[in-house]
TORZALUM-781544 format. One line per 3 residues: for each residue x, y, z of N, C-alpha, C. Coordinates in pm, whole numbers, padded with zeros to 5 digits, always signed. Example, Ala and Ser with C-alpha at 12.3 -4.5 7.8 and 13.67 -1.06 7.14 Angstrom:
2
+01319,-00569,+00780,+01230,-00450,+00780,+01320,-00330,+00780  +01285,-00225,+00708,+01367,-00106,+00714,+01290,+00003,+00787
END
This chain:
327
-00483,+00060,+16615,-00385,-00011,+16723,-00467,-00081,+16820  -00575,-00039,+16843,-00646,-00107,+16957,-00701,-00233,+16896  -00765,-00222,+16770,-00797,-00354,+16690,-00705,-00438,+16677
-00604,-00373,+16645,-00455,-00487,+16618,-00437,-00559,+16751  -00438,-00476,+16859,-00394,-00546,+16982,-00489,-00641,+17033  -00641,-00624,+17018,-00719,-00703,+17041,-00714,-00843,+16960
-00663,-00817,+16817,-00660,-00940,+16724,-00541,-01024,+16784  -00453,-00962,+16819,-00323,-01034,+16876,-00362,-01099,+17029  -00443,-01036,+17097,-00483,-01123,+17231,-00567,-01215,+17186
-00661,-01234,+17073,-00737,-01333,+17042,-00664,-01448,+16994  -00552,-01399,+16915,-00480,-01501,+16864,-00381,-01574,+16972  -00346,-01500,+17063,-00275,-01547,+17177,-00341,-01651,+17276
-00482,-01623,+17261,-00574,-01680,+17360,-00606,-01811,+17275  -00610,-01812,+17154,-00624,-01933,+17067,-00495,-02048,+17049  -00386,-02004,+17092,-00269,-02070,+17066,-00274,-02167,+17166
-00257,-02297,+17132,-00280,-02411,+17209,-00417,-02451,+17252  -00497,-02394,+17187,-00656,-02448,+17194,-00684,-02572,+17180  -00609,-02618,+17080,-00612,-02763,+17015,-00588,-02854,+17160
-00462,-02844,+17210,-00405,-02910,+17323,-00517,-02902,+17452  -00567,-02782,+17463,-00653,-02741,+17578,-00785,-02845,+17582  -00858,-02843,+17442,-00954,-02915,+17414,-00926,-03053,+17430
-00819,-03113,+17382,-00790,-03257,+17383,-00780,-03267,+17533  -00729,-03198,+17620,-00709,-03233,+17747,-00844,-03239,+17818  -00926,-03140,+17765,-01072,-03143,+17836,-01134,-03266,+17801
-01135,-03315,+17693,-01186,-03437,+17628,-01149,-03553,+17695  -01026,-03574,+17705,-00974,-03707,+17781,-01001,-03684,+17950  -00999,-03550,+17983,-01026,-03542,+18115,-01162,-03599,+18167
-01262,-03553,+18063,-01410,-03583,+18088,-01421,-03722,+18069  -01350,-03778,+17958,-01350,-03939,+17936,-01307,-04003,+18082  -01186,-03957,+18152,-01138,-04030,+18246,-01237,-04022,+18357
-01299,-03907,+18390,-01390,-03878,+18484,-01516,-03966,+18479  -01587,-03980,+18337,-01675,-04060,+18327,-01652,-04207,+18351  -01516,-04244,+18301,-01501,-04409,+18305,-01501,-04437,+18469
-01423,-04336,+18534,-01417,-04354,+18696,-01543,-04375,+18756  -01638,-04266,+18716,-01784,-04274,+18770,-01839,-04418,+18728  -01837,-04467,+18631,-01902,-04587,+18571,-01837,-04685,+18636
-01712,-04694,+18654,-01641,-04805,+18724,-01691,-04814,+18874  -01702,-04694,+18949,-01758,-04699,+19070,-01896,-04753,+19080  -01974,-04719,+18989,-02129,-04769,+18964,-02120,-04903,+18978
-02036,-04971,+18890,-02028,-05117,+18891,-01975,-05176,+19017  -01866,-05100,+19079,-01795,-05136,+19188,-01909,-05168,+19302  -01994,-05067,+19324,-02102,-05069,+19435,-02239,-05107,+19382
-02229,-05189,+19272,-02366,-05263,+19223,-02473,-05155,+19187  -02428,-05020,+19161,-02530,-04933,+19115,-02591,-04986,+18987  -02489,-05047,+18890,-02522,-05088,+18756,-02451,-05216,+18737
-02518,-05289,+18665,-02458,-05441,+18620,-02324,-05426,+18563  -02261,-05535,+18542,-02147,-05532,+18488,-02164,-05506,+18337  -02268,-05563,+18256,-02280,-05537,+18108,-02305,-05400,+18088
-02398,-05356,+18170,-02410,-05185,+18151,-02286,-05088,+18155  -02199,-05144,+18266,-02086,-05068,+18282,-01990,-05081,+18150  -01976,-05213,+18082,-01903,-05211,+17983,-01937,-05136,+17857
-02074,-05147,+17855,-02128,-05072,+17729,-02129,-04939,+17754  -02131,-04860,+17877,-02121,-04720,+17910,-01963,-04684,+17872  -01863,-04777,+17912,-01731,-04733,+17888,-01687,-04739,+17744
-01774,-04829,+17668,-01743,-04827,+17514,-01805,-04709,+17437  -01939,-04659,+17513,-01998,-04537,+17451,-01911,-04423,+17490  -01868,-04409,+17598,-01778,-04290,+17635,-01647,-04291,+17566
-01599,-04407,+17523,-01481,-04409,+17439,-01498,-04371,+17284  -01605,-04408,+17249,-01639,-04360,+17110,-01658,-04225,+17101  -01751,-04179,+17186,-01761,-04025,+17185,-01640,-03939,+17209
-01534,-03996,+17291,-01413,-03924,+17318,-01335,-03927,+17181  -01335,-04043,+17116,-01279,-04071,+16979,-01328,-03966,+16870  -01470,-03971,+16893,-01526,-03854,+16778,-01498,-03706,+16817
-01510,-03673,+16938,-01476,-03554,+16964,-01331,-03497,+16925  -01227,-03611,+16961,-01091,-03575,+16916,-01078,-03579,+16777  -01140,-03650,+16712,-01129,-03641,+16561,-01169,-03518,+16499
-01270,-03474,+16567,-01340,-03325,+16509,-01235,-03253,+16526  -01169,-03229,+16647,-01065,-03140,+16684,-00942,-03148,+16571  -00922,-03276,+16522,-00805,-03305,+16431,-00849,-03262,+16281
-00962,-03248,+16263,-01027,-03231,+16136,-00977,-03130,+16033  -00926,-02995,+16102,-00861,-02904,+16018,-00709,-02954,+15972  -00629,-03030,+16069,-00514,-03072,+16023,-00523,-03158,+15910
-00610,-03268,+15926,-00650,-03343,+15832,-00686,-03300,+15678  -00758,-03182,+15680,-00794,-03115,+15576,-00683,-03057,+15524  -00574,-02982,+15584,-00438,-02944,+15510,-00370,-03068,+15474
-00362,-03170,+15542,-00286,-03289,+15500,-00334,-03326,+15365  -00472,-03344,+15343,-00534,-03377,+15211,-00507,-03278,+15100  -00520,-03165,+15138,-00476,-03041,+15055,-00359,-03061,+14988
-00245,-03105,+15085,-00104,-03099,+15016,-00093,-03235,+14943  -00160,-03341,+14978,-00151,-03485,+14914,-00211,-03448,+14781  -00311,-03388,+14757,-00383,-03364,+14640,-00324,-03234,+14548
-00227,-03177,+14604,-00175,-03050,+14544,-00121,-03095,+14403  -00158,-03004,+14289,-00083,-03020,+14183,-00006,-02870,+14155  +00113,-02884,+14136,+00178,-02751,+14146,+00169,-02686,+14006
+00129,-02735,+13919,+00087,-02675,+13778,-00051,-02603,+13773  -00148,-02633,+13875,-00265,-02585,+13913,-00265,-02449,+13968  -00348,-02357,+13934,-00380,-02234,+13991,-00503,-02252,+14088
-00555,-02338,+14088,-00681,-02346,+14173,-00626,-02385,+14323  -00636,-02291,+14415,-00596,-02316,+14543,-00719,-02300,+14652  -00825,-02334,+14598,-00936,-02331,+14707,-00927,-02411,+14828
-00856,-02524,+14807,-00856,-02623,+14922,-00755,-02568,+15021  -00672,-02454,+14990,-00573,-02409,+15078,-00624,-02278,+15140  -00740,-02234,+15119,-00778,-02103,+15176,-00801,-02114,+15327
-00707,-02025,+15397,-00738,-02029,+15554,-00869,-02005,+15599  -00946,-01908,+15525,-01078,-01882,+15561,-01170,-01988,+15567  -01133,-02114,+15519,-01223,-02222,+15521,-01195,-02302,+15650
-01110,-02277,+15726,-01105,-02341,+15864,-01207,-02295,+15954  -01261,-02367,+16056,-01350,-02342,+16156,-01292,-02203,+16203  -01413,-02146,+16263,-01374,-02006,+16346,-01278,-02045,+16475
-01309,-02132,+16537,-01232,-02148,+16652,-01125,-02258,+16635  -01058,-02248,+16528,-00929,-02316,+16499,-00813,-02286,+16611  -00743,-02367,+16641,-00615,-02337,+16704,-00537,-02248,+16632
-00473,-02175,+16682,-00379,-02044,+16615,-00260,-02108,+16562  -00208,-02218,+16615,-00098,-02288,+16545,-00140,-02345,+16404  -00239,-02414,+16409,-00321,-02480,+16291,-00349,-02346,+16194
-00394,-02244,+16241,-00438,-02136,+16125,-00304,-02076,+16099  -00185,-02065,+16183,-00071,-02003,+16113,-00015,-02121,+15991  -00021,-02239,+16032,+00027,-02342,+15933,-00045,-02325,+15823
-00181,-02311,+15803,-00262,-02302,+15690,-00246,-02170,+15623  -00206,-02046,+15683,-00184,-01934,+15617,-00035,-01962,+15561  +00044,-02006,+15629,+00196,-02022,+15553,+00154,-02128,+15431
+00106,-02218,+15444,+00087,-02329,+15325,+00034,-02250,+15210  -00068,-02158,+15237,-00147,-02098,+15126,-00045,-02008,+15045  +00031,-01938,+15135,+00132,-01835,+15074,+00230,-01915,+15009
+00283,-02011,+15067,+00365,-02105,+14977,+00333,-02152,+14864  +00208,-02204,+14861,+00135,-02247,+14727,+00111,-02142,+14630  +00061,-02024,+14694,+00050,-01932,+14595,+00199,-01862,+14515
+00299,-01865,+14588,+00423,-01820,+14537,+00461,-01955,+14443  +00452,-02070,+14464,+00481,-02184,+14367,+00393,-02159,+14251  +00283,-02145,+14257,+00191,-02110,+14150,+00236,-02001,+14060
+00251,-01904,+14124,+00295,-01765,+14050,+00440,-01814,+13971  +00526,-01866,+14052,+00668,-01908,+13989,+00630,-01984,+13847  +00544,-02098,+13884,+00514,-02177,+13756,+00460,-02105,+13651
+00375,-02007,+13660,+00318,-01941,+13562,+00426,-01840,+13490  +00516,-01788,+13601,+00616,-01699,+13511,+00713,-01779,+13440  +00731,-01914,+13481,+00837,-02003,+13402,+00782,-02020,+13275
+00632,-02065,+13256,+00579,-02090,+13147,+00562,-01962,+13058  +00526,-01854,+13102,+00541,-01733,+13038,+00670,-01699,+12971  +00766,-01722,+13061,+00914,-01693,+13000,+00959,-01774,+12905
+00936,-01897,+12916,+00984,-02005,+12822,+00927,-01990,+12686  +00790,-01954,+12717,+00725,-01921,+12577,+00767,-01806,+12505  +00764,-01687,+12573,+00795,-01541,+12532,+00920,-01538,+12459
+01023,-01607,+12572,+01176,-01599,+12528,+01187,-01684,+12424  +01132,-01819,+12388,+01160,-01881,+12306,+01112,-01826,+12162  +01012,-01727,+12152,+01002,-01663,+12032,+01079,-01541,+12015
+01084,-01450,+12123,+01132,-01316,+12119,+01283,-01315,+12104  +01357,-01419,+12143,+01496,-01429,+12141,+01527,-01528,+12001  +01476,-01606,+11971,+01497,-01677,+11849,+01451,-01614,+11715
+01360,-01512,+11705,+01319,-01446,+11590,+01446,-01366,+11531  +01477,-01286,+11621,+01603,-01181,+11590,+01705,-01262,+11548  +01734,-01373,+11612,+01858,-01434,+11546,+01835,-01508,+11408
+01721,-01546,+11387,+01682,-01589,+11245,+01713,-01504,+11145  +01674,-01373,+11183,+01672,-01257,+11085,+01844,-01211,+11079  +01916,-01229,+11178,+02051,-01203,+11187,+02126,-01314,+11078
+02071,-01424,+11111,+02138,-01538,+11028,+02129,-01506,+10868  +02004,-01476,+10844,+01950,-01460,+10714,+02025,-01346,+10641  +02036,-01241,+10706,+02096,-01121,+10679,+02230,-01143,+10637
+02325,-01227,+10750,+02464,-01255,+10736,+02476,-01357,+10610  +02378,-01451,+10578,+02392,-01515,+10469,+02382,-01429,+10346  +02290,-01364,+10327,+02283,-01253,+10214,+02397,-01180,+10201
+02460,-01125,+10301,+02583,-01051,+10295,+02700,-01140,+10254  +02711,-01250,+10306,+02823,-01358,+10256,+02809,-01383,+10110  +02703,-01376,+10033,+02686,-01387,+09885,+02704,-01265,+09801
+02740,-01148,+09876,+02749,-01033,+09814,+02900,-01027,+09747  +02903,-01023,+09630,+03063,-01018,+09569,+03140,-00877,+09588  +03055,-00785,+09606,+03120,-00654,+09630,+03179,-00631,+09755
+03154,-00720,+09845,+03222,-00718,+09987,+03368,-00769,+09968  +03446,-00676,+10034,+03595,-00719,+10038,+03645,-00816,+10135  +03774,-00851,+10160,+03823,-00954,+10246,+03775,-00909,+10394
+03804,-00807,+10413,+03762,-00751,+10552,+03599,-00750,+10575  +03529,-00718,+10496,+03382,-00738,+10514,+03333,-00872,+10521  +03418,-00980,+10451,+03375,-01107,+10443,+03406,-01172,+10595
+03527,-01125,+10636,+03567,-01164,+10781,+03474,-01118,+10877  +03416,-00996,+10875,+03309,-00952,+10956,+03197,-01043,+10953  +03171,-01074,+10833,+03041,-01141,+10814,+03052,-01280,+10870
+03165,-01329,+10872,+03178,-01469,+10930,+03180,-01461,+11072  +03249,-01350,+11137,+03235,-01343,+11263,+03074,-01318,+11332  +03005,-01250,+11249,+02859,-01226,+11277,+02798,-01360,+11271
+02814,-01459,+11174,+02759,-01586,+11163,+02800,-01695,+11276  +02936,-01666,+11309,+02974,-01757,+11425,+02918,-01714,+11565  +02899,-01592,+11594,+02851,-01533,+11718,+02718,-01582,+11693
+02644,-01559,+11586,+02488,-01595,+11601,+02468,-01745,+11628  +02555,-01822,+11573,+02547,-01962,+11585,+02566,-01999,+11747  +02667,-01939,+11817,+02693,-01933,+11945,+02566,-01900,+12033
+02519,-01777,+11988,+02402,-01730,+12050,+02281,-01822,+12052  +02271,-01891,+11954,+02159,-01988,+11934,+02177,-02113,+12032  +02297,-02138,+12046,+02326,-02258,+12134,+02313,-02223,+12262
+02360,-02090,+12293,+02333,-02045,+12432,+02181,-02037,+12465  +02112,-01970,+12376,+01939,-01950,+12409,+01873,-02087,+12417  +01921,-02180,+12346,+01871,-02308,+12367,+01894,-02374,+12501
+02021,-02353,+12553,+02067,-02417,+12664,+01987,-02326,+12770  +01979,-02223,+12772,+01919,-02133,+12882,+01761,-02148,+12900  +01708,-02189,+12767,+01556,-02212,+12765,+01530,-02342,+12840
+01643,-02455,+12815,+01608,-02582,+12863,+01633,-02586,+13023  +01725,-02491,+13070,+01741,-02477,+13215,+01640,-02390,+13278  +01553,-02325,+13213,+01470,-02221,+13262,+01337,-02321,+13283
+01321,-02428,+13230,+01204,-02525,+13275,+01231,-02588,+13403  +01132,-02580,+13485,+01140,-02654,+13597,+01144,-02791,+13609  +01074,-02838,+13496,+01060,-02994,+13478,+01090,-03033,+13340
+01084,-03146,+13311,+01116,-03209,+13169,+01014,-03176,+13058  +00901,-03146,+13117,+00794,-03131,+13029,+00797,-03036,+12898  +00757,-03071,+12792,+00772,-02994,+12672,+00884,-03044,+12595
+00976,-03113,+12661,+01103,-03173,+12551,+01064,-03332,+12512  +01080,-03338,+12385,+01065,-03475,+12326,+01147,-03558,+12380  +01107,-03676,+12412,+01194,-03784,+12477,+01167,-03904,+12371
+01269,-03972,+12334,+01277,-04068,+12233,+01433,-04155,+12276  +01420,-04278,+12185,+01536,-04354,+12183,+01631,-04310,+12075  +01746,-04279,+12097,+01830,-04205,+11990,+01973,-04254,+11998
+02049,-04251,+11895,+02184,-04313,+11893,+02280,-04181,+11899  +02350,-04145,+12017,+02423,-04034,+12012,+02530,-03986,+11918  +02586,-04126,+11846,+02672,-04100,+11720,+02598,-03993,+11626
+02477,-04034,+11583,+02392,-03962,+11489,+02364,-03843,+11517  +02320,-03802,+11653,+02297,-03682,+11679,+02443,-03587,+11680  +02545,-03639,+11716,+02663,-03570,+11703,+02713,-03541,+11556
+02682,-03629,+11462,+02705,-03613,+11336,+02614,-03514,+11272  +02477,-03491,+11306,+02393,-03402,+11275,+02415,-03260,+11314  +02490,-03253,+11411,+02528,-03130,+11487,+02659,-03077,+11431
+02737,-03155,+11353,+02883,-03121,+11326,+02881,-03013,+11220  +02793,-03000,+11122,+02801,-02890,+11029,+02783,-02752,+11100  +02701,-02741,+11192,+02699,-02613,+11290,+02809,-02577,+11353
+02857,-02690,+11419,+02985,-02669,+11494,+03107,-02623,+11401  +03114,-02679,+11278,+03213,-02626,+11183,+03205,-02488,+11139  +03067,-02447,+11115,+03038,-02311,+11097,+03080,-02222,+11205
+03068,-02272,+11320,+03095,-02185,+11431,+03253,-02170,+11427  +03340,-02260,+11380,+03476,-02259,+11392,+03544,-02182,+11260  +03460,-02160,+11175,+03504,-02098,+11057,+03580,-01982,+11064
+03695,-01975,+11015,+03762,-01859,+11027,+03881,-01875,+11128  +03872,-01993,+11218,+03965,-02003,+11321,+04071,-02113,+11290  +04190,-02111,+11340,+04288,-02250,+11303,+04247,-02346,+11409
+04119,-02401,+11389,+04099,-02508,+11471,+04000,-02588,+11385  +04035,-02713,+11401,+03970,-02829,+11333,+03891,-02927,+11421  +03800,-03008,+11368,+03704,-03075,+11451,+03701,-03237,+11398
+03715,-03315,+11489,+03734,-03450,+11455,+03629,-03526,+11546  +03567,-03639,+11479,+03482,-03718,+11547,+03556,-03873,+11543  +03565,-03936,+11644,+03616,-04053,+11673,+03512,-04152,+11726
+03479,-04258,+11677,+03384,-04357,+11710,+03419,-04482,+11733  +03514,-04526,+11837,+03519,-04655,+11872,+03404,-04732,+11912  +03290,-04657,+11944,+03174,-04745,+11978,+03038,-04661,+11935
+02927,-04729,+11926,+02806,-04657,+11926,+02700,-04699,+12036  +02631,-04608,+12097,+02530,-04631,+12191,+02409,-04567,+12179  +02318,-04592,+12251,+02181,-04537,+12219,+02127,-04477,+12381
+02051,-04379,+12383,+02003,-04332,+12494,+01867,-04307,+12483  +01789,-04287,+12592,+01632,-04258,+12587,+01635,-04124,+12661  +01594,-04030,+12588,+01585,-03891,+12628,+01554,-03787,+12532
+01602,-03669,+12560,+01590,-03560,+12471,+01717,-03540,+12402  +01721,-03574,+12236,+01820,-03551,+12151,+01875,-03416,+12173  +01764,-03326,+12173,+01809,-03171,+12183,+01902,-03125,+12288
+01857,-03197,+12405,+01924,-03159,+12520,+02075,-03220,+12529  +02077,-03335,+12477,+02218,-03419,+12437,+02295,-03316,+12356  +02227,-03270,+12255,+02324,-03190,+12158,+02363,-03065,+12216
+02291,-02986,+12286,+02317,-02856,+12337,+02415,-02895,+12441  +02434,-02998,+12550,+02530,-03029,+12607,+02658,-03056,+12541  +02651,-03109,+12445,+02787,-03124,+12362,+02831,-03009,+12290
+02736,-02928,+12230,+02769,-02771,+12195,+02861,-02708,+12314  +02798,-02703,+12436,+02863,-02629,+12536,+03017,-02691,+12558  +03033,-02822,+12555,+03166,-02866,+12585,+03252,-02850,+12466
+03218,-02837,+12347,+03296,-02812,+12234,+03315,-02657,+12222  +03226,-02571,+12271,+03261,-02449,+12262,+03368,-02411,+12376  +03368,-02481,+12480,+03467,-02451,+12583,+03582,-02502,+12561
+03582,-02605,+12474,+03737,-02649,+12429,+03788,-02571,+12316  +03687,-02494,+12227,+03735,-02406,+12132,+03790,-02297,+12218  +03719,-02246,+12307,+03793,-02112,+12398,+03922,-02140,+12458
+03946,-02268,+12500,+04066,-02313,+12548,+04174,-02316,+12455  +04152,-02317,+12324,+04272,-02349,+12223,+04283,-02215,+12138  +04401,-02186,+12107,+04448,-02110,+12009,+04470,-02135,+11865
+04469,-02294,+11872,+04469,-02380,+11739,+04488,-02517,+11769  +04490,-02585,+11668,+04502,-02752,+11688,+04356,-02810,+11660  +04341,-02919,+11721,+04199,-02993,+11679,+04133,-03031,+11820
+04015,-03023,+11813,+03916,-03065,+11901,+03869,-03198,+11871  +03874,-03280,+11955,+03835,-03432,+11924,+03704,-03465,+12015  +03616,-03525,+11949,+03496,-03562,+12014,+03509,-03726,+12004
+03518,-03797,+12100,+03529,-03932,+12118,+03404,-04003,+12177  +03333,-04098,+12103,+03230,-04176,+12168,+03291,-04315,+12198  +03281,-04345,+12334,+03291,-04458,+12391,+03191,-04521,+12458
+03200,-04663,+12505,+03086,-04702,+12538,+03025,-04633,+12665  +02895,-04592,+12654,+02839,-04506,+12747,+02923,-04384,+12807  +03017,-04323,+12723,+03101,-04219,+12741,+03100,-04138,+12636
+03098,-03995,+12646,+03142,-03899,+12533,+03257,-03819,+12590  +03350,-03798,+12539,+03468,-03726,+12561,+03490,-03604,+12468  +03536,-03490,+12507,+03579,-03365,+12427,+03711,-03335,+12474
+03799,-03349,+12369,+03950,-03326,+12415,+03995,-03231,+12309  +04110,-03147,+12366,+04184,-03052,+12263,+04320,-03123,+12243  +04343,-03126,+12105,+04497,-03173,+12082,+04562,-03067,+12015
+04676,-03017,+12043,+04739,-02932,+11978,+04794,-02813,+12061  +04781,-02702,+11996,+04851,-02580,+12070,+04749,-02536,+12179  +04808,-02543,+12313,+04716,-02510,+12422,+04675,-02347,+12433
+04598,-02316,+12513,+04577,-02188,+12560,+04698,-02112,+12614  +04737,-01994,+12552,+04843,-01905,+12592,+04796,-01871,+12739  +04898,-01853,+12832,+04875,-01806,+12983,+04791,-01696,+12989
+04800,-01577,+12882,+04726,-01466,+12890,+04591,-01478,+12896  +04532,-01609,+12830,+04398,-01628,+12795,+04344,-01737,+12917  +04402,-01747,+13020,+04382,-01865,+13097,+04235,-01846,+13159
+04172,-01729,+13156,+04036,-01715,+13201,+03923,-01709,+13114  +03957,-01770,+12989,+03871,-01752,+12883,+03754,-01861,+12883  +03732,-01921,+13022,+03627,-02022,+13005,+03549,-02011,+13147
+03443,-02097,+13154,+03379,-02091,+13282,+03217,-02096,+13265  +03174,-02003,+13155,+03044,-02005,+13146,+02979,-02142,+13069  +03051,-02170,+12971,+02999,-02289,+12905,+03005,-02408,+12997
+03109,-02421,+13064,+03121,-02560,+13160,+03016,-02542,+13271  +02983,-02405,+13323,+02873,-02381,+13423,+02730,-02442,+13349  +02695,-02401,+13252,+02582,-02447,+13166,+02562,-02604,+13164
+02681,-02676,+13104,+02708,-02787,+13091,+02698,-02869,+13211  +02762,-02807,+13323,+02729,-02866,+13463,+02578,-02882,+13502  +02524,-02782,+13481,+02381,-02780,+13530,+02307,-02863,+13465
+02322,-02883,+13313,+02254,-02957,+13216,+02276,-03110,+13279  +02397,-03159,+13311,+02438,-03291,+13343,+02380,-03324,+13484  +02357,-03211,+13579,+02312,-03258,+13694,+02157,-03270,+13688
+02113,-03181,+13584,+01954,-03184,+13564,+01905,-03318,+13525  +01994,-03371,+13434,+01948,-03499,+13377,+02023,-03617,+13394  +02093,-03598,+13518,+02166,-03703,+13573,+02283,-03787,+13475
+02354,-03690,+13406,+02449,-03744,+13330,+02576,-03699,+13378  +02648,-03779,+13468,+02759,-03712,+13531,+02881,-03660,+13452  +02918,-03544,+13468,+03030,-03454,+13387,+03147,-03443,+13460
+03283,-03528,+13389,+03402,-03504,+13449,+03483,-03429,+13398  +03569,-03338,+13462,+03666,-03252,+13405,+03796,-03284,+13465  +03895,-03290,+13368,+04046,-03306,+13382,+04136,-03209,+13321
+04224,-03174,+13389,+04333,-03103,+13305,+04471,-03162,+13317  +04529,-03187,+13216,+04669,-03251,+13188,+04760,-03164,+13165  +04882,-03214,+13126,+05000,-03131,+13112,+04962,-03033,+12976
+05024,-02934,+13009,+05025,-02817,+12898,+04873,-02755,+12899  +04814,-02749,+13026,+04679,-02715,+13047,+04582,-02736,+12938  +04579,-02864,+12890,+04489,-02926,+12802,+04363,-02983,+12891
+04248,-02955,+12851,+04125,-02983,+12929,+04045,-03109,+12857  +04022,-03208,+12948,+03927,-03319,+12880,+03793,-03328,+12966  +03698,-03321,+12887,+03555,-03327,+12943,+03497,-03447,+12911
+03465,-03519,+13005,+03407,-03657,+12993,+03258,-03664,+13054  +03176,-03689,+12962,+03021,-03731,+13024,+02989,-03884,+13019  +02934,-03913,+13118,+02892,-04066,+13137,+02744,-04066,+13131
+02703,-04187,+13077,+02559,-04188,+13069,+02526,-04344,+13103  +02479,-04360,+13228,+02464,-04455,+13320,+02353,-04548,+13249  +02238,-04512,+13167,+02148,-04584,+13136,+02163,-04624,+12971
+02288,-04597,+12916,+02302,-04618,+12781,+02299,-04778,+12751  +02271,-04785,+12614,+02281,-04939,+12545,+02367,-04942,+12442  +02443,-05015,+12425,+02536,-05033,+12296,+02469,-05071,+12186
+02524,-05018,+12056,+02462,-05042,+11925,+02562,-05095,+11836  +02532,-05187,+11767,+02646,-05258,+11676,+02701,-05151,+11587  +02823,-05158,+11569,+02891,-05084,+11488,+02872,-05101,+11321
END
């Protein structure tokens, strides 16, 4: 308790030390300048010598003040050179500050060092999670898919068994899309995602077979309307996952009918036409839209949601940096 109390008293005595030192420096400067001016006024020293002495006193005062400001400059340089992905935080260590550093500056250095350590730890955990989860989650799903395909080819299965297998396959594909979306959102930055120029129509067509497999066994059909074609620069996988989530949401909102994906200039819409959701199932949505909203915010693709008569939902994604492709 005594040592803690003495440490607190030392810290309290050092608080404001920077301002006191500056006050002493500029006070001595003012005193020296007054003395030199009086010497010149009473012809104790020539005017040239007075000017030279004033310049020397000013330079010495500036050097002394700069020395007091050095710890703050060092912290500012460390912040400027900081790489969030690096675990090397030697430039942030508070014990590198001079012993008689102002308590406020020492507190700032300690807080910045703790903050940088937390960010570095967060980035390390993010990398570990995305690497491990990518393997540990996808591998079981691959095994389930292969096993379901083998069961589907088993002629001894009855009608009930075939329906169960189809439900397993559909749920597996939905889980794959969910895992892909969560892994994308788990990354703090876009690093690791392949960016390229791609035509959105081609990506949607490539994903249609998987979407149709997801809808197998349900009285819902899927249509693609292409009044326009346009290209984007970005990650085609992210775009595909975003469309997946909106299509899944439209399917959750429907008891039957048709889910229509329409490609317009710089816009993709997902609309349900046909039998709307029954009132008893009005709360069967939300998670897919939440993921889609986060992806749209992350990649600056505005998402608009509309509800028209009969509780029919329309999702519209806008792509500001798109470019039209000849049809």
